[in-house]
All heavy atoms as a GROMACS GRO file, in nm:
protein
  497
    1MET      N    1   1.595   1.352   3.783
    1MET     CA    2   1.519   1.316   3.664
    1MET      C    3   1.524   1.164   3.646
    1MET      O    4   1.630   1.103   3.649
    1MET     CB    5   1.581   1.387   3.543
    1MET     CG    6   1.507   1.364   3.417
    1MET     SD    7   1.580   1.470   3.291
    1MET     CE    8   1.472   1.440   3.161
    2GLU      N    9   1.408   1.106   3.630
    2GLU     CA   10   1.398   0.961   3.617
    2GLU      C   11   1.423   0.918   3.473
    2GLU      O   12   1.370   0.978   3.380
    2GLU     CB   13   1.259   0.917   3.661
    2GLU     CG   14   1.239   0.768   3.659
    2GLU     CD   15   1.100   0.727   3.703
    2GLU    OE1   16   1.036   0.803   3.778
    2GLU    OE2   17   1.054   0.623   3.658
    3GLU      N   18   1.504   0.814   3.458
    3GLU     CA   19   1.533   0.763   3.323
    3GLU      C   20   1.434   0.653   3.288
    3GLU      O   21   1.387   0.580   3.375
    3GLU     CB   22   1.675   0.711   3.316
    3GLU     CG   23   1.778   0.821   3.324
    3GLU     CD   24   1.916   0.767   3.299
    3GLU    OE1   25   1.929   0.658   3.244
    3GLU    OE2   26   2.011   0.838   3.335
    4LEU      N   27   1.405   0.641   3.161
    4LEU     CA   28   1.310   0.542   3.113
    4LEU      C   29   1.382   0.461   3.006
    4LEU      O   30   1.425   0.515   2.905
    4LEU     CB   31   1.188   0.615   3.054
    4LEU     CG   32   1.061   0.537   3.036
    4LEU    CD1   33   1.006   0.492   3.171
    4LEU    CD2   34   0.956   0.621   2.966
    5ASP      N   35   1.395   0.333   3.029
    5ASP     CA   36   1.463   0.252   2.927
    5ASP      C   37   1.364   0.207   2.820
    5ASP      O   38   1.242   0.219   2.835
    5ASP     CB   39   1.537   0.134   2.989
    5ASP     CG   40   1.443   0.034   3.056
    5ASP    OD1   41   1.323   0.060   3.063
    5ASP    OD2   42   1.493  -0.073   3.099
    6LEU      N   43   1.418   0.158   2.711
    6LEU     CA   44   1.337   0.122   2.596
    6LEU      C   45   1.241   0.008   2.626
    6LEU      O   46   1.127   0.007   2.580
    6LEU     CB   47   1.428   0.086   2.478
    6LEU     CG   48   1.365   0.074   2.343
    6LEU    CD1   49   1.294   0.203   2.304
    6LEU    CD2   50   1.469   0.039   2.238
    7LYS      N   51   1.285  -0.087   2.704
    7LYS     CA   52   1.200  -0.201   2.739
    7LYS      C   53   1.079  -0.155   2.821
    7LYS      O   54   0.967  -0.200   2.799
    7LYS     CB   55   1.281  -0.303   2.817
    7LYS     CG   56   1.209  -0.431   2.843
    7LYS     CD   57   1.301  -0.532   2.909
    7LYS     CE   58   1.229  -0.663   2.929
    7LYS     NZ   59   1.314  -0.764   2.991
    8GLU      N   60   1.100  -0.064   2.913
    8GLU     CA   61   0.990  -0.012   2.995
    8GLU      C   62   0.893   0.071   2.911
    8GLU      O   63   0.771   0.062   2.927
    8GLU     CB   64   1.047   0.073   3.108
    8GLU     CG   65   0.946   0.115   3.210
    8GLU     CD   66   1.009   0.192   3.326
    8GLU    OE1   67   1.133   0.189   3.341
    8GLU    OE2   68   0.932   0.255   3.399
    9LEU      N   69   0.948   0.149   2.818
    9LEU     CA   70   0.864   0.228   2.730
    9LEU      C   71   0.778   0.139   2.641
    9LEU      O   72   0.658   0.162   2.623
    9LEU     CB   73   0.951   0.320   2.644
    9LEU     CG   74   0.880   0.422   2.558
    9LEU    CD1   75   0.799   0.518   2.643
    9LEU    CD2   76   0.980   0.497   2.473
   10PHE      N   77   0.838   0.033   2.586
   10PHE     CA   78   0.763  -0.062   2.505
   10PHE      C   79   0.656  -0.131   2.588
   10PHE      O   80   0.545  -0.155   2.540
   10PHE     CB   81   0.858  -0.166   2.443
   10PHE     CG   82   0.790  -0.262   2.353
   10PHE    CD1   83   0.746  -0.222   2.228
   10PHE    CD2   84   0.769  -0.392   2.393
   10PHE    CE1   85   0.681  -0.311   2.144
   10PHE    CE2   86   0.705  -0.482   2.310
   10PHE     CZ   87   0.661  -0.442   2.185
   11SER      N   88   0.686  -0.160   2.712
   11SER     CA   89   0.589  -0.222   2.802
   11SER      C   90   0.468  -0.132   2.824
   11SER      O   91   0.354  -0.179   2.827
   11SER     CB   92   0.658  -0.255   2.934
   11SER     OG   93   0.567  -0.278   3.034
   12ILE      N   94   0.493  -0.004   2.840
   12ILE     CA   95   0.384   0.092   2.859
   12ILE      C   96   0.294   0.096   2.735
   12ILE      O   97   0.171   0.091   2.744
   12ILE     CB   98   0.439   0.231   2.891
   12ILE    CG1   99   0.506   0.231   3.028
   12ILE    CG2  100   0.328   0.337   2.887
   12ILE    CD1  101   0.586   0.356   3.059
   13PHE      N  102   0.356   0.104   2.616
   13PHE     CA  103   0.278   0.106   2.492
   13PHE      C  104   0.202  -0.025   2.473
   13PHE      O  105   0.090  -0.025   2.423
   13PHE     CB  106   0.367   0.132   2.372
   13PHE     CG  107   0.411   0.275   2.359
   13PHE    CD1  108   0.542   0.306   2.328
   13PHE    CD2  109   0.322   0.379   2.379
   13PHE    CE1  110   0.583   0.437   2.315
   13PHE    CE2  111   0.361   0.510   2.367
   13PHE     CZ  112   0.492   0.539   2.336
   14TRP      N  113   0.263  -0.136   2.510
   14TRP     CA  114   0.199  -0.267   2.490
   14TRP      C  115   0.075  -0.279   2.579
   14TRP      O  116  -0.026  -0.334   2.538
   14TRP     CB  117   0.298  -0.379   2.520
   14TRP     CG  118   0.246  -0.513   2.484
   14TRP    CD1  119   0.204  -0.610   2.568
   14TRP    CD2  120   0.227  -0.565   2.352
   14TRP    NE1  121   0.162  -0.719   2.499
   14TRP    CE2  122   0.175  -0.696   2.366
   14TRP    CE3  123   0.251  -0.515   2.225
   14TRP    CZ2  124   0.145  -0.775   2.257
   14TRP    CZ3  125   0.221  -0.596   2.116
   14TRP    CH2  126   0.169  -0.723   2.133
   15ARG      N  127   0.082  -0.224   2.701
   15ARG     CA  128  -0.035  -0.229   2.790
   15ARG      C  129  -0.147  -0.139   2.741
   15ARG      O  130  -0.264  -0.166   2.767
   15ARG     CB  131   0.006  -0.187   2.932
   15ARG     CG  132   0.078  -0.296   3.006
   15ARG     CD  133   0.111  -0.254   3.147
   15ARG     NE  134   0.238  -0.179   3.138
   15ARG     CZ  135   0.274  -0.081   3.218
   15ARG    NH1  136   0.194  -0.041   3.313
   15ARG    NH2  137   0.390  -0.021   3.205
   16LYS      N  138  -0.114  -0.035   2.670
   16LYS     CA  139  -0.214   0.061   2.621
   16LYS      C  140  -0.248   0.039   2.473
   16LYS      O  141  -0.304   0.126   2.408
   16LYS     CB  142  -0.164   0.204   2.638
   16LYS     CG  143  -0.124   0.240   2.778
   16LYS     CD  144  -0.244   0.252   2.868
   16LYS     CE  145  -0.201   0.297   3.006
   16LYS     NZ  146  -0.311   0.317   3.096
   17LYS      N  147  -0.215  -0.079   2.419
   17LYS     CA  148  -0.231  -0.102   2.275
   17LYS      C  149  -0.376  -0.091   2.227
   17LYS      O  150  -0.401  -0.042   2.118
   17LYS     CB  151  -0.172  -0.237   2.235
   17LYS     CG  152  -0.244  -0.355   2.292
   17LYS     CD  153  -0.177  -0.485   2.256
   17LYS     CE  154  -0.247  -0.596   2.331
   17LYS     NZ  155  -0.162  -0.703   2.367
   18ILE      N  156  -0.471  -0.134   2.309
   18ILE     CA  157  -0.613  -0.126   2.268
   18ILE      C  158  -0.655   0.020   2.254
   18ILE      O  159  -0.721   0.057   2.156
   18ILE     CB  160  -0.702  -0.200   2.371
   18ILE    CG1  161  -0.667  -0.348   2.377
   18ILE    CG2  162  -0.849  -0.181   2.338
   18ILE    CD1  163  -0.690  -0.422   2.247
   19ILE      N  164  -0.617   0.102   2.349
   19ILE     CA  165  -0.652   0.245   2.342
   19ILE      C  166  -0.587   0.310   2.220
   19ILE      O  167  -0.651   0.388   2.149
   19ILE     CB  168  -0.610   0.316   2.472
   19ILE    CG1  169  -0.692   0.262   2.589
   19ILE    CG2  170  -0.626   0.467   2.460
   19ILE    CD1  171  -0.647   0.311   2.724
   20ILE      N  172  -0.460   0.276   2.194
   20ILE     CA  173  -0.389   0.331   2.078
   20ILE      C  174  -0.458   0.288   1.950
   20ILE      O  175  -0.479   0.370   1.859
   20ILE     CB  176  -0.242   0.288   2.081
   20ILE    CG1  177  -0.170   0.352   2.200
   20ILE    CG2  178  -0.173   0.325   1.950
   20ILE    CD1  179  -0.031   0.298   2.226
   21LEU      N  180  -0.495   0.161   1.938
   21LEU     CA  181  -0.563   0.112   1.817
   21LEU      C  182  -0.700   0.177   1.798
   21LEU      O  183  -0.739   0.208   1.685
   21LEU     CB  184  -0.577  -0.040   1.822
   21LEU     CG  185  -0.447  -0.119   1.808
   21LEU    CD1  186  -0.473  -0.267   1.828
   21LEU    CD2  187  -0.384  -0.093   1.672
   22ILE      N  188  -0.772   0.198   1.906
   22ILE     CA  189  -0.903   0.264   1.896
   22ILE      C  190  -0.887   0.408   1.849
   22ILE      O  191  -0.962   0.455   1.762
   22ILE     CB  192  -0.977   0.257   2.032
   22ILE    CG1  193  -1.020   0.114   2.060
   22ILE    CG2  194  -1.096   0.351   2.035
   22ILE    CD1  195  -1.075   0.091   2.200
   23ILE      N  196  -0.789   0.480   1.902
   23ILE     CA  197  -0.765   0.618   1.860
   23ILE      C  198  -0.726   0.625   1.713
   23ILE      O  199  -0.777   0.709   1.638
   23ILE     CB  200  -0.659   0.684   1.951
   23ILE    CG1  201  -0.716   0.704   2.091
   23ILE    CG2  202  -0.612   0.816   1.893
   23ILE    CD1  203  -0.614   0.746   2.194
   24VAL      N  204  -0.639   0.534   1.670
   24VAL     CA  205  -0.599   0.531   1.529
   24VAL      C  206  -0.719   0.501   1.440
   24VAL      O  207  -0.739   0.565   1.336
   24VAL     CB  208  -0.485   0.428   1.508
   24VAL    CG1  209  -0.461   0.401   1.360
   24VAL    CG2  210  -0.357   0.475   1.575
   25ALA      N  211  -0.801   0.404   1.479
   25ALA     CA  212  -0.920   0.369   1.400
   25ALA      C  213  -1.018   0.487   1.391
   25ALA      O  214  -1.075   0.512   1.285
   25ALA     CB  215  -0.989   0.248   1.461
   26ILE      N  216  -1.035   0.560   1.500
   26ILE     CA  217  -1.124   0.676   1.500
   26ILE      C  218  -1.074   0.781   1.401
   26ILE      O  219  -1.151   0.836   1.322
   26ILE     CB  220  -1.138   0.735   1.641
   26ILE    CG1  221  -1.222   0.641   1.728
   26ILE    CG2  222  -1.199   0.873   1.638
   26ILE    CD1  223  -1.222   0.678   1.875
   27PHE      N  224  -0.944   0.808   1.402
   27PHE     CA  225  -0.890   0.908   1.311
   27PHE      C  226  -0.894   0.862   1.166
   27PHE      O  227  -0.912   0.943   1.075
   27PHE     CB  228  -0.748   0.948   1.352
   27PHE     CG  229  -0.746   1.052   1.459
   27PHE    CD1  230  -0.733   1.017   1.592
   27PHE    CD2  231  -0.762   1.186   1.426
   27PHE    CE1  232  -0.733   1.113   1.691
   27PHE    CE2  233  -0.762   1.284   1.525
   27PHE     CZ  234  -0.748   1.247   1.658
   28ILE      N  235  -0.880   0.732   1.141
   28ILE     CA  236  -0.895   0.680   1.004
   28ILE      C  237  -1.037   0.701   0.955
   28ILE      O  238  -1.060   0.745   0.842
   28ILE     CB  239  -0.855   0.531   0.998
   28ILE    CG1  240  -0.703   0.518   1.012
   28ILE    CG2  241  -0.903   0.466   0.868
   28ILE    CD1  242  -0.655   0.376   1.023
   29VAL      N  243  -1.135   0.673   1.039
   29VAL     CA  244  -1.277   0.692   1.002
   29VAL      C  245  -1.305   0.840   0.979
   29VAL      O  246  -1.369   0.877   0.879
   29VAL     CB  247  -1.370   0.632   1.109
   29VAL    CG1  248  -1.514   0.674   1.086
   29VAL    CG2  249  -1.358   0.481   1.111
   30ILE      N  250  -1.259   0.926   1.068
   30ILE     CA  251  -1.282   1.070   1.052
   30ILE      C  252  -1.217   1.120   0.923
   30ILE      O  253  -1.278   1.197   0.848
   30ILE     CB  254  -1.228   1.147   1.174
   30ILE    CG1  255  -1.315   1.119   1.297
   30ILE    CG2  256  -1.222   1.297   1.147
   30ILE    CD1  257  -1.258   1.174   1.426
   31GLY      N  258  -1.095   1.077   0.895
   31GLY     CA  259  -1.027   1.119   0.773
   31GLY      C  260  -1.097   1.071   0.648
   31GLY      O  261  -1.108   1.144   0.549
   32THR      N  262  -1.145   0.948   0.650
   32THR     CA  263  -1.217   0.894   0.534
   32THR      C  264  -1.347   0.968   0.510
   32THR      O  265  -1.379   1.004   0.396
   32THR     CB  266  -1.244   0.743   0.555
   32THR    OG1  267  -1.120   0.677   0.578
   32THR    CG2  268  -1.311   0.682   0.434
   33VAL      N  269  -1.424   0.991   0.615
   33VAL     CA  270  -1.550   1.064   0.602
   33VAL      C  271  -1.524   1.206   0.552
   33VAL      O  272  -1.592   1.255   0.462
   33VAL     CB  273  -1.627   1.065   0.736
   33VAL    CG1  274  -1.742   1.163   0.733
   33VAL    CG2  275  -1.675   0.926   0.770
   34TYR      N  276  -1.424   1.271   0.608
   34TYR     CA  277  -1.389   1.407   0.565
   34TYR      C  278  -1.349   1.410   0.418
   34TYR      O  279  -1.392   1.497   0.343
   34TYR     CB  280  -1.276   1.460   0.652
   34TYR     CG  281  -1.224   1.595   0.611
   34TYR    CD1  282  -1.296   1.710   0.638
   34TYR    CD2  283  -1.102   1.608   0.545
   34TYR    CE1  284  -1.249   1.834   0.600
   34TYR    CE2  285  -1.054   1.731   0.507
   34TYR     CZ  286  -1.128   1.844   0.534
   34TYR     OH  287  -1.082   1.966   0.496
   35THR      N  288  -1.269   1.313   0.375
   35THR     CA  289  -1.222   1.311   0.237
   35THR      C  290  -1.335   1.288   0.138
   35THR      O  291  -1.341   1.352   0.033
   35THR     CB  292  -1.115   1.202   0.220
   35THR    OG1  293  -1.007   1.230   0.308
   35THR    CG2  294  -1.064   1.195   0.078
   36TYR      N  295  -1.426   1.196   0.169
   36TYR     CA  296  -1.529   1.161   0.072
   36TYR      C  297  -1.654   1.248   0.079
   36TYR      O  298  -1.735   1.247  -0.013
   36TYR     CB  299  -1.568   1.013   0.088
   36TYR     CG  300  -1.463   0.922   0.032
   36TYR    CD1  301  -1.381   0.847   0.114
   36TYR    CD2  302  -1.443   0.911  -0.106
   36TYR    CE1  303  -1.284   0.764   0.064
   36TYR    CE2  304  -1.346   0.828  -0.157
   36TYR     CZ  305  -1.268   0.754  -0.072
   36TYR     OH  306  -1.171   0.672  -0.124
   37THR      N  307  -1.674   1.322   0.187
   37THR     CA  308  -1.798   1.401   0.197
   37THR      C  309  -1.775   1.551   0.194
   37THR      O  310  -1.857   1.623   0.137
   37THR     CB  311  -1.874   1.366   0.327
   37THR    OG1  312  -1.790   1.393   0.439
   37THR    CG2  313  -1.917   1.221   0.328
   38ILE      N  314  -1.670   1.600   0.253
   38ILE     CA  315  -1.652   1.744   0.268
   38ILE      C  316  -1.561   1.804   0.162
   38ILE      O  317  -1.592   1.906   0.103
   38ILE     CB  318  -1.601   1.777   0.410
   38ILE    CG1  319  -1.706   1.731   0.512
   38ILE    CG2  320  -1.570   1.924   0.425
   38ILE    CD1  321  -1.661   1.741   0.656
   39VAL      N  322  -1.449   1.742   0.136
   39VAL     CA  323  -1.348   1.798   0.047
   39VAL      C  324  -1.388   1.776  -0.098
   39VAL      O  325  -1.426   1.665  -0.137
   39VAL     CB  326  -1.210   1.733   0.073
   39VAL    CG1  327  -1.107   1.785  -0.023
   39VAL    CG2  328  -1.167   1.758   0.214
   40GLU      N  329  -1.382   1.883  -0.176
   40GLU     CA  330  -1.406   1.872  -0.320
   40GLU      C  331  -1.273   1.862  -0.391
   40GLU      O  332  -1.178   1.932  -0.355
   40GLU     CB  333  -1.482   1.995  -0.370
   40GLU     CG  334  -1.621   2.006  -0.314
   40GLU     CD  335  -1.695   2.127  -0.370
   40GLU    OE1  336  -1.654   2.179  -0.475
   40GLU    OE2  337  -1.792   2.169  -0.307
   41PRO      N  338  -1.264   1.777  -0.492
   41PRO     CA  339  -1.137   1.764  -0.563
   41PRO      C  340  -1.098   1.896  -0.632
   41PRO      O  341  -1.182   1.962  -0.693
   41PRO     CB  342  -1.161   1.655  -0.666
   41PRO     CG  343  -1.302   1.611  -0.652
   41PRO     CD  344  -1.366   1.687  -0.543
   42LYS      N  345  -0.972   1.933  -0.621
   42LYS     CA  346  -0.925   2.056  -0.683
   42LYS      C  347  -0.876   2.033  -0.825
   42LYS      O  348  -0.883   2.122  -0.908
   42LYS     CB  349  -0.812   2.116  -0.600
   42LYS     CG  350  -0.857   2.165  -0.465
   42LYS     CD  351  -0.744   2.230  -0.390
   42LYS     CE  352  -0.793   2.280  -0.255
   42LYS     NZ  353  -0.688   2.344  -0.180
   43TYR      N  354  -0.824   1.917  -0.850
   43TYR     CA  355  -0.767   1.889  -0.981
   43TYR      C  356  -0.824   1.759  -1.034
   43TYR      O  357  -0.848   1.665  -0.959
   43TYR     CB  358  -0.615   1.876  -0.972
   43TYR     CG  359  -0.547   1.994  -0.911
   43TYR    CD1  360  -0.502   1.993  -0.779
   43TYR    CD2  361  -0.531   2.110  -0.985
   43TYR    CE1  362  -0.442   2.103  -0.724
   43TYR    CE2  363  -0.470   2.221  -0.930
   43TYR     CZ  364  -0.425   2.217  -0.799
   43TYR     OH  365  -0.364   2.326  -0.744
   44GLU      N  366  -0.844   1.756  -1.164
   44GLU     CA  367  -0.885   1.633  -1.231
   44GLU      C  368  -0.798   1.616  -1.354
   44GLU      O  369  -0.758   1.715  -1.416
   44GLU     CB  370  -1.032   1.639  -1.273
   44GLU     CG  371  -1.128   1.632  -1.157
   44GLU     CD  372  -1.273   1.624  -1.201
   44GLU    OE1  373  -1.296   1.599  -1.322
   44GLU    OE2  374  -1.360   1.644  -1.118
   45SER      N  375  -0.774   1.494  -1.388
   45SER     CA  376  -0.689   1.467  -1.503
   45SER      C  377  -0.750   1.354  -1.586
   45SER      O  378  -0.802   1.258  -1.530
   45SER     CB  379  -0.549   1.428  -1.455
   45SER     OG  380  -0.470   1.390  -1.563
   46TYR      N  381  -0.744   1.372  -1.714
   46TYR     CA  382  -0.793   1.269  -1.806
   46TYR      C  383  -0.686   1.240  -1.909
   46TYR      O  384  -0.608   1.329  -1.946
   46TYR     CB  385  -0.921   1.315  -1.878
   46TYR     CG  386  -1.034   1.344  -1.784
   46TYR    CD1  387  -1.063   1.474  -1.744
   46TYR    CD2  388  -1.112   1.242  -1.732
   46TYR    CE1  389  -1.167   1.502  -1.657
   46TYR    CE2  390  -1.217   1.269  -1.645
   46TYR     CZ  391  -1.243   1.398  -1.609
   46TYR     OH  392  -1.345   1.425  -1.522
   47THR      N  393  -0.684   1.120  -1.956
   47THR     CA  394  -0.588   1.085  -2.059
   47THR      C  395  -0.651   0.986  -2.156
   47THR      O  396  -0.744   0.915  -2.122
   47THR     CB  397  -0.460   1.026  -1.998
   47THR    OG1  398  -0.366   1.002  -2.101
   47THR    CG2  399  -0.487   0.896  -1.927
   48THR      N  400  -0.600   0.987  -2.277
   48THR     CA  401  -0.645   0.893  -2.379
   48THR      C  402  -0.522   0.826  -2.437
   48THR      O  403  -0.424   0.893  -2.471
   48THR     CB  404  -0.721   0.967  -2.490
   48THR    OG1  405  -0.830   1.038  -2.432
   48THR    CG2  406  -0.775   0.870  -2.593
   49LEU      N  407  -0.530   0.697  -2.452
   49LEU     CA  408  -0.420   0.621  -2.507
   49LEU      C  409  -0.468   0.561  -2.639
   49LEU      O  410  -0.565   0.486  -2.643
   49LEU     CB  411  -0.377   0.510  -2.410
   49LEU     CG  412  -0.265   0.420  -2.454
   49LEU    CD1  413  -0.137   0.500  -2.472
   49LEU    CD2  414  -0.244   0.310  -2.352
   50VAL      N  415  -0.401   0.599  -2.747
   50VAL     CA  416  -0.437   0.549  -2.879
   50VAL      C  417  -0.327   0.454  -2.924
   50VAL      O  418  -0.210   0.491  -2.933
   50VAL     CB  419  -0.452   0.665  -2.980
   50VAL    CG1  420  -0.487   0.611  -3.117
   50VAL    CG2  421  -0.556   0.764  -2.932
   51LEU      N  422  -0.366   0.333  -2.954
   51LEU     CA  423  -0.270   0.232  -3.000
   51LEU      C  424  -0.296   0.204  -3.146
   51LEU      O  425  -0.410   0.189  -3.189
   51LEU     CB  426  -0.284   0.104  -2.919
   51LEU     CG  427  -0.259   0.116  -2.769
   51LEU    CD1  428  -0.288  -0.016  -2.701
   51LEU    CD2  429  -0.116   0.160  -2.743
   52LYS      N  430  -0.191   0.196  -3.222
   52LYS     CA  431  -0.204   0.167  -3.364
   52LYS      C  432  -0.120   0.044  -3.394
   52LYS      O  433  -0.003   0.038  -3.359
   52LYS     CB  434  -0.155   0.286  -3.447
   52LYS     CG  435  -0.166   0.263  -3.596
   52LYS     CD  436  -0.121   0.386  -3.670
   52LYS     CE  437  -0.125   0.360  -3.820
   52LYS     NZ  438  -0.078   0.474  -3.896
   53GLN      N  439  -0.183  -0.051  -3.459
   53GLN     CA  440  -0.112  -0.174  -3.492
   53GLN      C  441  -0.048  -0.157  -3.629
   53GLN      O  442  -0.115  -0.122  -3.727
   53GLN     CB  443  -0.207  -0.293  -3.492
   53GLN     CG  444  -0.138  -0.424  -3.517
   53GLN     CD  445  -0.233  -0.541  -3.506
   53GLN    OE1  446  -0.351  -0.524  -3.481
   53GLN    NE2  447  -0.181  -0.659  -3.526
   54ILE      N  448   0.080  -0.181  -3.636
   54ILE     CA  449   0.153  -0.170  -3.762
   54ILE      C  450   0.170  -0.310  -3.817
   54ILE      O  451   0.224  -0.400  -3.750
   54ILE     CB  452   0.291  -0.105  -3.741
   54ILE    CG1  453   0.273   0.035  -3.680
   54ILE    CG2  454   0.370  -0.102  -3.869
   54ILE    CD1  455   0.403   0.101  -3.642
   55SER      N  456   0.121  -0.328  -3.938
   55SER     CA  457   0.133  -0.461  -3.998
   55SER      C  458   0.269  -0.470  -4.069
   55SER      O  459   0.310  -0.382  -4.142
   55SER     CB  460   0.020  -0.486  -4.096
   55SER     OG  461   0.027  -0.392  -4.201
   56LYS      N  462   0.336  -0.577  -4.043
   56LYS     CA  463   0.468  -0.599  -4.103
   56LYS      C  464   0.452  -0.705  -4.212
   56LYS      O  465   0.436  -0.822  -4.184
   56LYS     CB  466   0.568  -0.646  -3.998
   56LYS     CG  467   0.594  -0.544  -3.892
   56LYS     CD  468   0.696  -0.597  -3.794
   56LYS     CE  469   0.723  -0.493  -3.686
   56LYS     NZ  470   0.821  -0.540  -3.590
   57THR      N  471   0.453  -0.661  -4.336
   57THR     CA  472   0.443  -0.754  -4.448
   57THR      C  473   0.574  -0.753  -4.522
   57THR      O  474   0.632  -0.649  -4.554
   57THR     CB  475   0.330  -0.712  -4.545
   57THR    OG1  476   0.355  -0.580  -4.590
   57THR    CG2  477   0.196  -0.719  -4.475
   58ARG      N  478   0.626  -0.871  -4.546
   58ARG     CA  479   0.752  -0.885  -4.619
   58ARG      C  480   0.724  -0.951  -4.753
   58ARG      O  481   0.647  -1.044  -4.764
   58ARG     CB  482   0.850  -0.971  -4.541
   58ARG     CG  483   0.894  -0.906  -4.413
   58ARG     CD  484   1.000  -0.985  -4.351
   58ARG     NE  485   1.041  -0.923  -4.224
   58ARG     CZ  486   1.146  -0.958  -4.156
   58ARG    NH1  487   1.224  -1.053  -4.200
   58ARG    NH2  488   1.176  -0.898  -4.045
   59LYS      N  489   0.793  -0.904  -4.852
   59LYS     CA  490   0.776  -0.962  -4.985
   59LYS      C  491   0.903  -1.025  -5.033
   59LYS      O  492   1.010  -0.995  -5.000
   59LYS     CB  493   0.734  -0.854  -5.084
   59LYS     CG  494   0.595  -0.805  -5.057
   59LYS     CD  495   0.554  -0.711  -5.165
   59LYS     CE  496   0.412  -0.664  -5.137
   59LYS     NZ  497   0.361  -0.579  -5.236
   0.00000   0.00000   0.00000
């Protein structure tokens, strides 16, 4: 069984970096298109924030 050291493994990934980046970019685009066009939101949430100003008058 052939051993592979960390430096050699990093070298292999570094030589294939363009292919790796292209694959990652493709999956990001596919995921974005899928999220915004196909999937319908299951949950929605709304909130209201009411602020009241208390006047401090001293006599």
